[in-house]
C-alpha positions, -999 to +999 in steps of 0.1 A: +583-622+190+568-590+205+532-587+217+510-574+190+532-587+162+509-586+132+527-614+115+511-638+140+474-644+133+467-672+158+482-698+181+478-735+177+484-758+206+487-795+197+484-820+226+489-794+254+511-812+279+514-806+317+551-812+319+553-805+356+524-828+364+537-855+340+571-855+356+557-856+392+531-883+384+555-907+367+561-940+386+599-935+384+598-899+396+617-905+429+644-925+410+647-899+383+648-868+405+674-885+428+696-893+398+692-858+384+700-840+417+730-863+422+743-855+387+738-817+393+756-819+426+785-836+409+787-808+383+772-831+356+738-813+352+744-807+314+750-844+308+723-868+296+708-889+324+717-926+321+680-936+319+651-927+298+624-905+312+588-918+306+604-948+290+614-931+257+630-897+263+666-888+271+671-855+290+700-838+307+697-836+345+693-798+342+664-802+317+647-828+339+648-807+370+635-776+350+604-796+343+596-796+380+597-758+384+562-744+382+577-710+372+598-724+343+591-717+307+577-752+301+551-749+329+524-734+307+498-761+312+499-769+350+467-788+348+476-811+377+475-782+400+439-770+404+451-738+420+472-728+390+452-703+369+473-709+338+482-672+337+504-674+306+474-686+286+454-656+299+479-632+282+471-645+247+451-619+228+448-636+194+426-666+183+436-700+197+431-734+183+437-764+206+438-800+193+439-830+216+433-867+211+409-884+234+435-911+239+464-888+248+485-909+271+503-879+285+472-861+298+475-857+336+437-849+340+407-859+320+403-844+285+370-828+296+389-810+324+416-799+300+390-783+279+373-766+308+406-753+323+419-742+289+387-722+280+387-705+314+424-695+311+421-683+275+397-656+285+416-628+266+416-646+233+389-633+209+382-668+196+390-702+211+383-735+193+391-769+208+389-800+187+391-835+201+403-862+177+385-893+187+409-923+190+440-902+186+470-904+211+495-877+220+514-880+187+482-884+166+495-917+153+472-929+125+454-896+127+479-874+109+457-866+080+427-857+102+450-834+122+463-818+090+428-813+078+417-797+110+447-774+111+442-764+074+406-756+081+416-734+110+443-716+091+421-709+062+394-695+085+418-672+103 
């Protein structure tokens, strides 16, 4: 999609995740990165790693190592790094709606800090609204209807 595409009225971020920070803060990081690097060295980077990342996710060795690159396409929300100015977010020039649960188990910093950093970064957006769903986790389990209602309200307002 090109910048200025009139078909896009707004951006909605659900549970913005710091993939780099999440990977680096995981208790099994050393084990996982060692496994991934070994597989890549053996020419098996495209293969699925023989262990689950974060206890429930299968990734190829290449995909896992890409999560650690702060310049990769997945490194949009580098919240763990206070020096990162979240420049990709600063390029957004349409309204932005962010929804996050206050029990998001994948947040690498406090929800309050996510809000502050997001608002600072989204300086070029004409409108920024951030909703916190009290009690909701990363997947909005048991809060699906509340999430749908919030999104519907946003979409109808835009």
